[in-house]
Structure formats: C-alpha cells, structure tokens
VOMIVO-418060 format. One record per residue (C-alpha): residue number from 1; residue in one letter; chain; x, y, z. Coordinates in steps of 0.2 Angstrom, whole numbers. Example, Ala and Ser with C-alpha at 12.3 -4.5 7.8 and 13.67 -1.06 7.14 Angstrom:
% VOMIVO-418060
<n->1; res->a; chain->A; u->62; v->-22; w->39> .
<n->2; res->s; chain->A; u->68; v->-5; w->36> .
//
This chain:
% VOMIVO-418060
<n->1; res->m; chain->A; u->-82; v->23; w->-125> .
<n->2; res->f; chain->A; u->-90; v->39; w->-118> .
<n->3; res->t; chain->A; u->-83; v->56; w->-118> .
<n->4; res->s; chain->A; u->-83; v->56; w->-99> .
<n->5; res->e; chain->A; u->-73; v->40; w->-98> .
<n->6; res->k; chain->A; u->-61; v->46; w->-110> .
<n->7; res->g; chain->A; u->-58; v->62; w->-100> .
<n->8; res->v; chain->A; u->-55; v->52; w->-84> .
<n->9; res->v; chain->A; u->-41; v->42; w->-93> .
<n->10; res->e; chain->A; u->-33; v->57; w->-101> .
<n->11; res->e; chain->A; u->-33; v->66; w->-84> .
<n->12; res->w; chain->A; u->-25; v->50; w->-77> .
<n->13; res->l; chain->A; u->-11; v->51; w->-90> .
<n->14; res->s; chain->A; u->-7; v->69; w->-88> .
<n->15; res->e; chain->A; u->-7; v->68; w->-69> .
<n->16; res->f; chain->A; u->6; v->55; w->-67> .
<n->17; res->k; chain->A; u->18; v->64; w->-79> .
<n->18; res->t; chain->A; u->18; v->80; w->-68> .
<n->19; res->l; chain->A; u->19; v->70; w->-51> .
<n->20; res->p; chain->A; u->35; v->73; w->-41> .
<n->21; res->e; chain->A; u->44; v->58; w->-35> .
<n->22; res->t; chain->A; u->41; v->62; w->-17> .
<n->23; res->s; chain->A; u->22; v->61; w->-19> .
<n->24; res->l; chain->A; u->22; v->44; w->-27> .
<n->25; res->p; chain->A; u->17; v->34; w->-11> .
<n->26; res->n; chain->A; u->2; v->45; w->-7> .
<n->27; res->y; chain->A; u->-3; v->44; w->-25> .
<n->28; res->a; chain->A; u->-2; v->25; w->-25> .
<n->29; res->t; chain->A; u->-12; v->24; w->-10> .
<n->30; res->n; chain->A; u->-27; v->34; w->-17> .
<n->31; res->l; chain->A; u->-26; v->26; w->-34> .
<n->32; res->k; chain->A; u->-35; v->9; w->-29> .
<n->33; res->d; chain->A; u->-50; v->19; w->-23> .
<n->34; res->k; chain->A; u->-53; v->27; w->-41> .
<n->35; res->n; chain->A; u->-66; v->14; w->-47> .
<n->36; res->a; chain->A; u->-71; v->25; w->-62> .
<n->37; res->l; chain->A; u->-53; v->25; w->-68> .
<n->38; res->v; chain->A; u->-52; v->7; w->-67> .
<n->39; res->s; chain->A; u->-68; v->3; w->-77> .
<n->40; res->s; chain->A; u->-62; v->16; w->-90> .
<n->41; res->l; chain->A; u->-45; v->8; w->-92> .
<n->42; res->y; chain->A; u->-54; v->-9; w->-94> .
<n->43; res->k; chain->A; u->-64; v->-2; w->-108> .
<n->44; res->v; chain->A; u->-48; v->5; w->-116> .
<n->45; res->i; chain->A; u->-39; v->-12; w->-116> .
<n->46; res->q; chain->A; u->-55; v->-20; w->-123> .
<n->47; res->e; chain->A; u->-54; v->-9; w->-139> .
<n->48; res->p; chain->A; u->-38; v->-13; w->-149> .
<n->49; res->q; chain->A; u->-41; v->1; w->-161> .
<n->50; res->s; chain->A; u->-42; v->14; w->-147> .
<n->51; res->e; chain->A; u->-30; v->29; w->-148> .
<n->52; res->l; chain->A; u->-28; v->28; w->-129> .
<n->53; res->l; chain->A; u->-22; v->10; w->-129> .
<n->54; res->e; chain->A; u->-4; v->14; w->-132> .
<n->55; res->p; chain->A; u->-1; v->28; w->-119> .
<n->56; res->v; chain->A; u->-11; v->18; w->-107> .
<n->57; res->c; chain->A; u->0; v->2; w->-109> .
<n->58; res->h; chain->A; u->16; v->14; w->-108> .
<n->59; res->q; chain->A; u->10; v->21; w->-92> .
<n->60; res->l; chain->A; u->5; v->4; w->-84> .
<n->61; res->f; chain->A; u->23; v->-2; w->-88> .
<n->62; res->e; chain->A; u->30; v->14; w->-80> .
<n->63; res->f; chain->A; u->20; v->9; w->-64> .
<n->64; res->y; chain->A; u->27; v->-8; w->-64> .
<n->65; res->r; chain->A; u->45; v->-3; w->-65> .
<n->66; res->s; chain->A; u->43; v->12; w->-53> .
<n->67; res->g; chain->A; u->47; v->0; w->-38> .
<n->68; res->e; chain->A; u->32; v->5; w->-28> .
<n->69; res->k; chain->A; u->22; v->-11; w->-24> .
<n->70; res->r; chain->A; u->5; v->-3; w->-24> .
<n->71; res->l; chain->A; u->8; v->3; w->-42> .
<n->72; res->l; chain->A; u->15; v->-14; w->-47> .
<n->73; res->r; chain->A; u->-1; v->-22; w->-41> .
<n->74; res->f; chain->A; u->-12; v->-9; w->-50> .
<n->75; res->t; chain->A; u->-4; v->-15; w->-66> .
<n->76; res->l; chain->A; u->-6; v->-33; w->-62> .
<n->77; res->q; chain->A; u->-24; v->-32; w->-59> .
<n->78; res->f; chain->A; u->-26; v->-29; w->-78> .
<n->79; res->l; chain->A; u->-16; v->-44; w->-83> .
<n->80; res->p; chain->A; u->-30; v->-56; w->-86> .
<n->81; res->e; chain->A; u->-38; v->-44; w->-98> .
<n->82; res->l; chain->A; u->-22; v->-40; w->-107> .
<n->83; res->i; chain->A; u->-18; v->-59; w->-110> .
<n->84; res->w; chain->A; u->-36; v->-61; w->-117> .
<n->85; res->c; chain->A; u->-35; v->-46; w->-128> .
<n->86; res->y; chain->A; u->-18; v->-52; w->-134> .
<n->87; res->l; chain->A; u->-23; v->-70; w->-138> .
<n->88; res->a; chain->A; u->-39; v->-64; w->-146> .
<n->89; res->v; chain->A; u->-30; v->-52; w->-158> .
<n->90; res->s; chain->A; u->-17; v->-66; w->-161> .
<n->91; res->a; chain->A; u->-30; v->-78; w->-166> .
<n->92; res->s; chain->A; u->-38; v->-66; w->-178> .
<n->93; res->r; chain->A; u->-21; v->-64; w->-186> .
<n->94; res->n; chain->A; u->-21; v->-45; w->-183> .
<n->95; res->v; chain->A; u->-4; v->-44; w->-175> .
<n->96; res->h; chain->A; u->-1; v->-25; w->-178> .
<n->97; res->s; chain->A; u->-16; v->-20; w->-167> .
<n->98; res->s; chain->A; u->-8; v->-29; w->-152> .
<n->99; res->g; chain->A; u->9; v->-22; w->-153> .
<n->100; res->c; chain->A; u->8; v->-11; w->-137> .
<n->101; res->i; chain->A; u->0; v->-25; w->-127> .
<n->102; res->e; chain->A; u->14; v->-37; w->-132> .
<n->103; res->a; chain->A; u->27; v->-24; w->-127> .
<n->104; res->l; chain->A; u->19; v->-22; w->-110> .
<n->105; res->l; chain->A; u->18; v->-41; w->-107> .
<n->106; res->l; chain->A; u->36; v->-43; w->-113> .
<n->107; res->g; chain->A; u->42; v->-29; w->-102> .
<n->108; res->v; chain->A; u->33; v->-36; w->-86> .
<n->109; res->y; chain->A; u->41; v->-53; w->-90> .
<n->110; res->n; chain->A; u->58; v->-47; w->-92> .
<n->111; res->l; chain->A; u->57; v->-37; w->-76> .
<n->112; res->e; chain->A; u->51; v->-52; w->-66> .
<n->113; res->i; chain->A; u->64; v->-65; w->-72> .
<n->114; res->v; chain->A; u->78; v->-55; w->-64> .
<n->115; res->d; chain->A; u->82; v->-48; w->-47> .
<n->116; res->k; chain->A; u->87; v->-30; w->-42> .
<n->117; res->e; chain->A; u->105; v->-33; w->-46> .
<n->118; res->g; chain->A; u->100; v->-40; w->-64> .
<n->119; res->h; chain->A; u->104; v->-58; w->-61> .
<n->120; res->s; chain->A; u->92; v->-72; w->-67> .
<n->121; res->k; chain->A; u->80; v->-78; w->-54> .
<n->122; res->v; chain->A; u->79; v->-96; w->-49> .
<n->123; res->l; chain->A; u->62; v->-101; w->-40> .
<n->124; res->s; chain->A; u->62; v->-116; w->-29> .
<n->125; res->f; chain->A; u->47; v->-125; w->-23> .
<n->126; res->t; chain->A; u->48; v->-139; w->-9> .
<n->127; res->i; chain->A; u->34; v->-152; w->-12> .
<n->128; res->p; chain->A; u->26; v->-156; w->5> .
<n->129; res->s; chain->A; u->27; v->-173; w->12> .
<n->130; res->l; chain->A; u->11; v->-183; w->17> .
<n->131; res->s; chain->A; u->20; v->-189; w->33> .
<n->132; res->k; chain->A; u->20; v->-172; w->40> .
<n->133; res->p; chain->A; u->3; v->-164; w->46> .
<n->134; res->s; chain->A; u->-4; v->-149; w->37> .
<n->135; res->v; chain->A; u->-20; v->-138; w->37> .
<n->136; res->y; chain->A; u->-27; v->-150; w->24> .
<n->137; res->h; chain->A; u->-23; v->-168; w->31> .
<n->138; res->e; chain->A; u->-17; v->-178; w->46> .
<n->139; res->p; chain->A; u->-5; v->-192; w->43> .
<n->140; res->s; chain->A; u->-14; v->-204; w->54> .
<n->141; res->s; chain->A; u->-30; v->-203; w->42> .
<n->142; res->i; chain->A; u->-20; v->-209; w->27> .
<n->143; res->g; chain->A; u->-15; v->-227; w->33> .
<n->144; res->s; chain->A; u->0; v->-237; w->27> .
<n->145; res->m; chain->A; u->5; v->-223; w->15> .
<n->146; res->a; chain->A; u->10; v->-212; w->29> .
<n->147; res->l; chain->A; u->22; v->-225; w->36> .
<n->148; res->t; chain->A; u->30; v->-226; w->19> .
<n->149; res->e; chain->A; u->32; v->-207; w->18> .
<n->150; res->s; chain->A; u->38; v->-206; w->36> .
<n->151; res->a; chain->A; u->52; v->-218; w->32> .
<n->152; res->l; chain->A; u->57; v->-208; w->17> .
<n->153; res->s; chain->A; u->57; v->-192; w->26> .
<n->154; res->q; chain->A; u->68; v->-198; w->40> .
<n->155; res->h; chain->A; u->82; v->-201; w->27> .
<n->156; res->g; chain->A; u->81; v->-183; w->22> .
<n->157; res->l; chain->A; u->73; v->-186; w->5> .
<n->158; res->s; chain->A; u->63; v->-170; w->1> .
<n->159; res->r; chain->A; u->59; v->-166; w->-17> .
<n->160; res->v; chain->A; u->63; v->-148; w->-22> .
<n->161; res->v; chain->A; u->57; v->-142; w->-39> .
<n->162; res->y; chain->A; u->66; v->-127; w->-47> .
<n->163; res->s; chain->A; u->59; v->-115; w->-60> .
<n->164; res->g; chain->A; u->72; v->-105; w->-70> .
<n->165; res->p; chain->A; u->82; v->-97; w->-75> .
<n->166; res->h; chain->A; u->71; v->-90; w->-88> .
<n->167; res->p; chain->A; u->78; v->-82; w->-104> .
<n->168; res->q; chain->A; u->74; v->-65; w->-109> .
<n->169; res->r; chain->A; u->63; v->-62; w->-124> .
<n->170; res->e; chain->A; u->63; v->-49; w->-137> .
<n->171; res->m; chain->A; u->46; v->-54; w->-145> .
<n->172; res->l; chain->A; u->32; v->-66; w->-143> .
<n->173; res->t; chain->A; u->32; v->-81; w->-155> .
<n->174; res->a; chain->A; u->21; v->-96; w->-157> .
<n->175; res->q; chain->A; u->35; v->-106; w->-149> .
<n->176; res->n; chain->A; u->38; v->-95; w->-133> .
<n->177; res->r; chain->A; u->21; v->-87; w->-131> .
<n->178; res->f; chain->A; u->13; v->-98; w->-118> .
<n->179; res->e; chain->A; u->30; v->-100; w->-109> .
<n->180; res->v; chain->A; u->29; v->-81; w->-106> .
<n->181; res->l; chain->A; u->11; v->-80; w->-102> .
<n->182; res->t; chain->A; u->12; v->-95; w->-90> .
<n->183; res->f; chain->A; u->26; v->-86; w->-80> .
<n->184; res->l; chain->A; u->15; v->-70; w->-80> .
<n->185; res->l; chain->A; u->0; v->-79; w->-74> .
<n->186; res->l; chain->A; u->11; v->-86; w->-60> .
<n->187; res->c; chain->A; u->16; v->-69; w->-55> .
<n->188; res->y; chain->A; u->-2; v->-64; w->-55> .
<n->189; res->n; chain->A; u->-7; v->-79; w->-44> .
<n->190; res->a; chain->A; u->7; v->-74; w->-32> .
<n->191; res->a; chain->A; u->-3; v->-57; w->-29> .
<n->192; res->l; chain->A; u->-20; v->-64; w->-29> .
<n->193; res->t; chain->A; u->-24; v->-58; w->-11> .
<n->194; res->y; chain->A; u->-22; v->-40; w->-17> .
<n->195; res->m; chain->A; u->-33; v->-41; w->-32> .
<n->196; res->p; chain->A; u->-50; v->-33; w->-32> .
<n->197; res->s; chain->A; u->-66; v->-42; w->-37> .
<n->198; res->v; chain->A; u->-66; v->-34; w->-54> .
<n->199; res->s; chain->A; u->-49; v->-42; w->-58> .
<n->200; res->l; chain->A; u->-55; v->-59; w->-52> .
<n->201; res->q; chain->A; u->-71; v->-58; w->-63> .
<n->202; res->s; chain->A; u->-59; v->-54; w->-78> .
<n->203; res->l; chain->A; u->-49; v->-69; w->-74> .
<n->204; res->c; chain->A; u->-64; v->-81; w->-74> .
<n->205; res->q; chain->A; u->-71; v->-73; w->-90> .
<n->206; res->m; chain->A; u->-53; v->-75; w->-98> .
<n->207; res->c; chain->A; u->-52; v->-93; w->-93> .
<n->208; res->s; chain->A; u->-70; v->-97; w->-100> .
<n->209; res->r; chain->A; u->-67; v->-88; w->-117> .
<n->210; res->i; chain->A; u->-50; v->-95; w->-120> .
<n->211; res->c; chain->A; u->-56; v->-113; w->-117> .
<n->212; res->v; chain->A; u->-72; v->-113; w->-127> .
<n->213; res->c; chain->A; u->-69; v->-101; w->-142> .
<n->214; res->g; chain->A; u->-70; v->-111; w->-158> .
<n->215; res->y; chain->A; u->-79; v->-126; w->-150> .
<n->216; res->p; chain->A; u->-97; v->-131; w->-149> .
<n->217; res->r; chain->A; u->-99; v->-124; w->-131> .
<n->218; res->q; chain->A; u->-96; v->-106; w->-137> .
<n->219; res->h; chain->A; u->-114; v->-106; w->-144> .
<n->220; res->i; chain->A; u->-120; v->-112; w->-127> .
<n->221; res->r; chain->A; u->-110; v->-98; w->-118> .
<n->222; res->q; chain->A; u->-115; v->-86; w->-131> .
<n->223; res->y; chain->A; u->-98; v->-78; w->-133> .
<n->224; res->k; chain->A; u->-97; v->-67; w->-148> .
<n->225; res->g; chain->A; u->-82; v->-60; w->-156> .
<n->226; res->i; chain->A; u->-68; v->-72; w->-162> .
<n->227; res->s; chain->A; u->-73; v->-90; w->-167> .
<n->228; res->s; chain->A; u->-56; v->-96; w->-170> .
<n->229; res->r; chain->A; u->-48; v->-109; w->-158> .
<n->230; res->i; chain->A; u->-35; v->-103; w->-146> .
<n->231; res->p; chain->A; u->-21; v->-116; w->-143> .
<n->232; res->v; chain->A; u->-16; v->-117; w->-124> .
<n->233; res->s; chain->A; u->-3; v->-127; w->-115> .
<n->234; res->s; chain->A; u->-6; v->-138; w->-100> .
<n->235; res->e; chain->A; u->5; v->-128; w->-89> .
<n->236; res->f; chain->A; u->-5; v->-112; w->-93> .
<n->237; res->m; chain->A; u->-21; v->-121; w->-89> .
<n->238; res->v; chain->A; u->-15; v->-126; w->-72> .
<n->239; res->q; chain->A; u->-10; v->-108; w->-68> .
<n->240; res->m; chain->A; u->-28; v->-103; w->-73> .
<n->241; res->l; chain->A; u->-35; v->-116; w->-61> .
<n->242; res->t; chain->A; u->-25; v->-109; w->-47> .
<n->243; res->g; chain->A; u->-33; v->-92; w->-49> .
<n->244; res->i; chain->A; u->-50; v->-100; w->-51> .
<n->245; res->y; chain->A; u->-48; v->-109; w->-35> .
<n->246; res->f; chain->A; u->-45; v->-93; w->-26> .
<n->247; res->a; chain->A; u->-60; v->-85; w->-34> .
<n->248; res->f; chain->A; u->-72; v->-98; w->-28> .
<n->249; res->y; chain->A; u->-69; v->-93; w->-10> .
<n->250; res->n; chain->A; u->-69; v->-74; w->-13> .
<n->251; res->g; chain->A; u->-86; v->-70; w->-19> .
<n->252; res->e; chain->A; u->-85; v->-76; w->-37> .
<n->253; res->w; chain->A; u->-93; v->-93; w->-35> .
<n->254; res->d; chain->A; u->-104; v->-92; w->-51> .
<n->255; res->l; chain->A; u->-91; v->-86; w->-63> .
<n->256; res->a; chain->A; u->-78; v->-98; w->-55> .
<n->257; res->q; chain->A; u->-90; v->-113; w->-57> .
<n->258; res->k; chain->A; u->-93; v->-109; w->-75> .
<n->259; res->a; chain->A; u->-74; v->-106; w->-78> .
<n->260; res->l; chain->A; u->-70; v->-123; w->-70> .
<n->261; res->d; chain->A; u->-82; v->-132; w->-81> .
<n->262; res->d; chain->A; u->-75; v->-124; w->-96> .
<n->263; res->i; chain->A; u->-57; v->-128; w->-92> .
<n->264; res->t; chain->A; u->-62; v->-146; w->-88> .
<n->265; res->y; chain->A; u->-71; v->-147; w->-105> .
<n->266; res->r; chain->A; u->-56; v->-141; w->-114> .
<n->267; res->a; chain->A; u->-44; v->-152; w->-105> .
<n->268; res->q; chain->A; u->-54; v->-167; w->-109> .
<n->269; res->l; chain->A; u->-54; v->-162; w->-128> .
<n->270; res->d; chain->A; u->-35; v->-159; w->-128> .
<n->271; res->l; chain->A; u->-31; v->-174; w->-117> .
<n->272; res->y; chain->A; u->-21; v->-164; w->-104> .
<n->273; res->p; chain->A; u->-19; v->-175; w->-88> .
<n->274; res->e; chain->A; u->-12; v->-161; w->-77> .
<n->275; res->p; chain->A; u->-27; v->-149; w->-78> .
<n->276; res->l; chain->A; u->-39; v->-164; w->-77> .
<n->277; res->l; chain->A; u->-31; v->-169; w->-61> .
<n->278; res->v; chain->A; u->-31; v->-152; w->-53> .
<n->279; res->a; chain->A; u->-49; v->-148; w->-59> .
<n->280; res->n; chain->A; u->-56; v->-164; w->-52> .
<n->281; res->a; chain->A; u->-47; v->-161; w->-35> .
<n->282; res->i; chain->A; u->-55; v->-144; w->-34> .
<n->283; res->k; chain->A; u->-72; v->-151; w->-38> .
<n->284; res->a; chain->A; u->-70; v->-164; w->-24> .
<n->285; res->s; chain->A; u->-65; v->-151; w->-11> .
<n->286; res->l; chain->A; u->-79; v->-139; w->-15> .
<n->287; res->p; chain->A; u->-94; v->-137; w->-3> .
<n->288; res->h; chain->A; u->-111; v->-144; w->-9> .
<n->289; res->g; chain->A; u->-119; v->-127; w->-9> .
<n->290; res->a; chain->A; u->-114; v->-110; w->-16> .
<n->291; res->m; chain->A; u->-104; v->-99; w->-3> .
<n->292; res->k; chain->A; u->-112; v->-83; w->0> .
<n->293; res->s; chain->A; u->-97; v->-75; w->7> .
<n->294; res->n; chain->A; u->-94; v->-56; w->9> .
<n->295; res->k; chain->A; u->-82; v->-49; w->-4> .
<n->296; res->e; chain->A; u->-75; v->-37; w->8> .
<n->297; res->g; chain->A; u->-74; v->-50; w->23> .
<n->298; res->t; chain->A; u->-60; v->-61; w->28> .
<n->299; res->r; chain->A; u->-53; v->-72; w->14> .
<n->300; res->c; chain->A; u->-50; v->-89; w->20> .
<n->301; res->i; chain->A; u->-54; v->-108; w->18> .
<n->302; res->q; chain->A; u->-62; v->-117; w->32> .
<n->303; res->v; chain->A; u->-53; v->-133; w->36> .
<n->304; res->e; chain->A; u->-57; v->-145; w->50> .
<n->305; res->i; chain->A; u->-41; v->-150; w->59> .
<n->306; res->t; chain->A; u->-40; v->-165; w->71> .
<n->307; res->p; chain->A; u->-32; v->-161; w->88> .
<n->308; res->t; chain->A; u->-13; v->-167; w->88> .
<n->309; res->s; chain->A; u->-13; v->-170; w->107> .
<n->310; res->s; chain->A; u->-25; v->-180; w->118> .
<n->311; res->r; chain->A; u->-37; v->-169; w->129> .
<n->312; res->i; chain->A; u->-41; v->-174; w->147> .
<n->313; res->s; chain->A; u->-57; v->-168; w->155> .
<n->314; res->r; chain->A; u->-55; v->-157; w->170> .
<n->315; res->n; chain->A; u->-68; v->-166; w->179> .
<n->316; res->a; chain->A; u->-59; v->-183; w->178> .
<n->317; res->v; chain->A; u->-60; v->-193; w->194> .
<n->318; res->t; chain->A; u->-43; v->-196; w->202> .
<n->319; res->s; chain->A; u->-37; v->-203; w->219> .
<n->320; res->m; chain->A; u->-33; v->-186; w->225> .
<n->321; res->s; chain->A; u->-51; v->-180; w->221> .
<n->322; res->i; chain->A; u->-58; v->-195; w->230> .
<n->323; res->r; chain->A; u->-49; v->-191; w->246> .
<n->324; res->g; chain->A; u->-55; v->-173; w->246> .
<n->325; res->h; chain->A; u->-73; v->-177; w->242> .
<n->326; res->r; chain->A; u->-86; v->-178; w->255> .
<n->327; res->w; chain->A; u->-102; v->-188; w->251> .
<n->328; res->k; chain->A; u->-118; v->-180; w->256> .
<n->329; res->r; chain->A; u->-135; v->-188; w->260> .
<n->330; res->h; chain->A; u->-148; v->-186; w->246> .
<n->331; res->e; chain->A; u->-165; v->-185; w->254> .
<n->332; res->q; chain->A; u->-180; v->-174; w->252> .
<n->333; res->p; chain->A; u->-184; v->-161; w->265> .
<n->334; res->d; chain->A; u->-196; v->-166; w->279> .
<n->335; res->n; chain->A; u->-213; v->-157; w->277> .
<n->336; res->n; chain->A; u->-221; v->-165; w->293> .
<n->337; res->n; chain->A; u->-209; v->-167; w->308> .
<n->338; res->d; chain->A; u->-191; v->-173; w->310> .
<n->339; res->t; chain->A; u->-196; v->-191; w->305> .
<n->340; res->p; chain->A; u->-189; v->-195; w->288> .
<n->341; res->e; chain->A; u->-199; v->-205; w->275> .
<n->342; res->l; chain->A; u->-190; v->-221; w->271> .
<n->343; res->g; chain->A; u->-199; v->-223; w->255> .
<n->344; res->n; chain->A; u->-191; v->-207; w->248> .
<n->345; res->l; chain->A; u->-173; v->-212; w->254> .
<n->346; res->v; chain->A; u->-160; v->-213; w->240> .
<n->347; res->i; chain->A; u->-144; v->-221; w->243> .
<n->348; res->p; chain->A; u->-131; v->-215; w->230> .
<n->349; res->e; chain->A; u->-122; v->-228; w->219> .
<n->350; res->i; chain->A; u->-103; v->-226; w->219> .
<n->351; res->s; chain->A; u->-93; v->-229; w->203> .
<n->352; res->v; chain->A; u->-75; v->-223; w->203> .
<n->353; res->t; chain->A; u->-63; v->-225; w->189> .
<n->354; res->s; chain->A; u->-45; v->-220; w->189> .
<n->355; res->v; chain->A; u->-36; v->-212; w->175> .
<n->356; res->a; chain->A; u->-23; v->-222; w->166> .
<n->357; res->g; chain->A; u->-5; v->-217; w->170> .
<n->358; res->e; chain->A; u->-9; v->-210; w->188> .
<n->359; res->r; chain->A; u->0; v->-218; w->202> .
<n->360; res->t; chain->A; u->-5; v->-218; w->220> .
<n->361; res->g; chain->A; u->6; v->-217; w->235> .
<n->362; res->n; chain->A; u->9; v->-231; w->248> .
<n->363; res->g; chain->A; u->-6; v->-232; w->259> .
<n->364; res->e; chain->A; u->-17; v->-220; w->249> .
<n->365; res->k; chain->A; u->-27; v->-234; w->241> .
<n->366; res->g; chain->A; u->-31; v->-242; w->258> .
<n->367; res->r; chain->A; u->-36; v->-225; w->266> .
<n->368; res->a; chain->A; u->-47; v->-221; w->251> .
<n->369; res->l; chain->A; u->-56; v->-238; w->253> .
<n->370; res->g; chain->A; u->-58; v->-236; w->271> .
<n->371; res->e; chain->A; u->-66; v->-219; w->271> .
<n->372; res->i; chain->A; u->-78; v->-224; w->257> .
<n->373; res->d; chain->A; u->-84; v->-240; w->266> .
<n->374; res->a; chain->A; u->-86; v->-231; w->283> .
<n->375; res->q; chain->A; u->-97; v->-218; w->275> .
<n->376; res->l; chain->A; u->-107; v->-231; w->266> .
<n->377; res->v; chain->A; u->-110; v->-241; w->283> .
<n->378; res->q; chain->A; u->-114; v->-225; w->292> .
<n->379; res->g; chain->A; u->-127; v->-220; w->279> .
<n->380; res->v; chain->A; u->-135; v->-237; w->280> .
<n->381; res->q; chain->A; u->-135; v->-238; w->299> .
<n->382; res->e; chain->A; u->-144; v->-221; w->300> .
<n->383; res->a; chain->A; u->-157; v->-227; w->288> .
<n->384; res->a; chain->A; u->-161; v->-243; w->297> .
<n->385; res->t; chain->A; u->-178; v->-244; w->306> .
<n->386; res->d; chain->A; u->-187; v->-254; w->319> .
<n->387; res->p; chain->A; u->-191; v->-272; w->313> .
<n->388; res->r; chain->A; u->-209; v->-270; w->318> .
<n->389; res->t; chain->A; u->-211; v->-257; w->304> .
<n->390; res->e; chain->A; u->-207; v->-270; w->290> .
<n->391; res->s; chain->A; u->-225; v->-277; w->292> .
<n->392; res->k; chain->A; u->-232; v->-260; w->287> .
<n->393; res->g; chain->A; u->-228; v->-262; w->269> .
<n->394; res->l; chain->A; u->-214; v->-250; w->268> .
<n->395; res->p; chain->A; u->-200; v->-254; w->256> .
<n->396; res->e; chain->A; u->-186; v->-264; w->261> .
<n->397; res->i; chain->A; u->-169; v->-256; w->261> .
<n->398; res->r; chain->A; u->-155; v->-267; w->256> .
<n->399; res->r; chain->A; u->-137; v->-263; w->257> .
<n->400; res->q; chain->A; u->-129; v->-263; w->240> .
<n->401; res->r; chain->A; u->-111; v->-268; w->238> .
<n->402; res->s; chain->A; u->-102; v->-255; w->228> .
<n->403; res->e; chain->A; u->-88; v->-261; w->217> .
<n->404; res->i; chain->A; u->-73; v->-249; w->219> .
<n->405; res->q; chain->A; u->-59; v->-249; w->206> .
<n->406; res->i; chain->A; u->-44; v->-238; w->210> .
//
C-alpha cells in the first residue's frame, strides 16, 4: 500500500470523528464520488495484516448503524470483498487476523435481523402464479399448465414463503457461518441497484474464487493465494447467482460469464440441484452476444410482451365508412382533346368486408348496396362506346360483377 493511499484512509478516519451530526447528510452525498478513497479501502481490506484494517472496519460499522441510507449502502458495497477475505483467512486457519472482519459481519447481521423497535424480522415472499401474466411470460403460451394454475388460483391457493425470525449470533462457527453469510448476501442483493461497478466486479471475483479454490480449475483461472477448498452451501450459491444475473446486464458481462461458469462447475462437483437449476435458467435466458451496455445508462432487462387486448386497425372498413365514401373514376389525363382513350380506362374492383361484431340498422344494408350498384352502372354507361368502334381492335369492356359482403 502506497503512502498516498494510506494518507487518504487516515484522513477519512479523522474526518468522520470530528463531523457534526447535522452535516451527516451532505457528507454522505459527497462520499460516493470519492473514487480514490474507495480504491484505498479495498486495498486495506485485502491486506489482513494492515494496521488500518481494524479502524476501517469499526468506521464502516458506524456508518451502517448511523441510520443514513447512503452511509449504509457505502458499507454494503464492500460486503463481497469482506466475505471473501473472511473465508480465505478461515480456510488458511489464521482466525486471529480476521477478528475485526468477523465482528463487522456479525454487527451488520445482528442489525438486519431486527426492526427499529428491536423485534425480530420475518420476511415473506409470495411465489408468483403462472396463471397470471408478468413481464416474463404470458399464460396463453404455456398451454394446459396455465389452466391448472388458473383453477388453483381461483380457490385462493397462493404459496407464501417465510424467512425468519433469525437468531442473534455472538460469533461465527462452522455450523452457522453460511447461515449468516447467506443472509448478508441477501441484504446485499436487495441493494444491487445502488452498487457501483467496482462492487459488482468484486462480487464476480468473489464468486469465482470461492468456487474454484482447491480444485483443478484454479490453475486454469490462475488464482494465487490459498489452495484450500472453501465449503459453501446451496443457499449461498443461489444468492451468488442472484447478484451475478444482475451484473450481466449492468456492464460486467465478461466477469459475470466467468463467475457463472465457475458456479456451475462447483455445483456439479457438489451435486447441488438448486444452484444448477438457477444457473441453467440464467444461461437459457442470456442473449447470444455480449451486451455492450453503458455502465452509467439505464439498468434494465429488455423483455418482449405480447399485447393483452386485440388491436383493431383504424382503417377498417365498416358500413358507416361505406356510406360516406364516394367512388372516383381512375383514368389518365387526356393529352389530345376531350376524347378519352378506352384502352387506358380502369374500372376499380370493389371488395368490402365488414368487421365482426358490428351491427347495421334496418335499411342500411339495402341503401349501401343500392348506392354502390348505381355508381357501378353509371361508370360502365359512361365508358360505353359506339358499336362500330369494336371492329377497330379496341379492347372490349365487360362489366364485372362485384361480390359485396356486408
């Protein structure tokens, strides 16, 4: 760590201690623009033997419990790197050097499992029904399955999944480690839209390293450091995939693709069905080519949605439009005199189709037919010529009977 980076961190530590409480909102607003500070804090976290690690973890915890949302998100952006450093130190059996990181993770966990009054939180999730349309599917495209789901939804059978209450933890052990880390990653995924690109990159790198360390793929990825295998749970891998899926569509295509392959690789080795199901679903929904999206642009997933209601063209022919229409003769302008050239005469063909569900009043059908027939007869009579001109080789004009359907 360079002296300049160390000076930036020390200045940040001393600045917050002397900051009055009234200036906290303005301080939180300007904090996210300090890129040099963020990169310096990452380097402090990545060095377990750094003397600044303990005061940095303490101040990040003070940010989290301050009640200011922007300070809370500032701490959350370092969560993937903190989790990786804690697991890496735990795998190397050097527990003493990760005491401050463990305390920070436990502090964030114990704050998140209770509400403002100190009562345990119970999170509820309603599983969507396939019989109801969403931005991802239409019930009509599923087939007979939609009918079954629709019949169940009419009886009010909606499945709700509950999470909690979670017990408070005083220390992390091998039994509760991934229970705590999975809940922390769930909190991180809830604030994904506020995370900067450097945090998404740290998330992808954390997922890849955790999944391949101690396996043959580690040599392919050229990851150095620990070579011990890090045990993971199925629920923790599903939460990793949730963040990876977001990173795909927010400017981190390459890192997210690598992380997805590594998670699939580890799930196949450990025979975890849930991560395999989610990973294969993500692969099936990805576009064929890499998305060159702007990291600072709109963050969204483009989905095709079929229209829910039928659309009728504004130019549809109805009985009312037929009555108000006036047929015009289509003939070329006369270049010589007022005598028209019968060879260039065009008689329009009429094909009228009514729109289903439209009713005509009494007598409207007869009046419409009478007006159209009269206009046709008048056009043919005007185009009739002397019989003596038939021997001159001019084309014969025949009256065509138009089929009219109202």
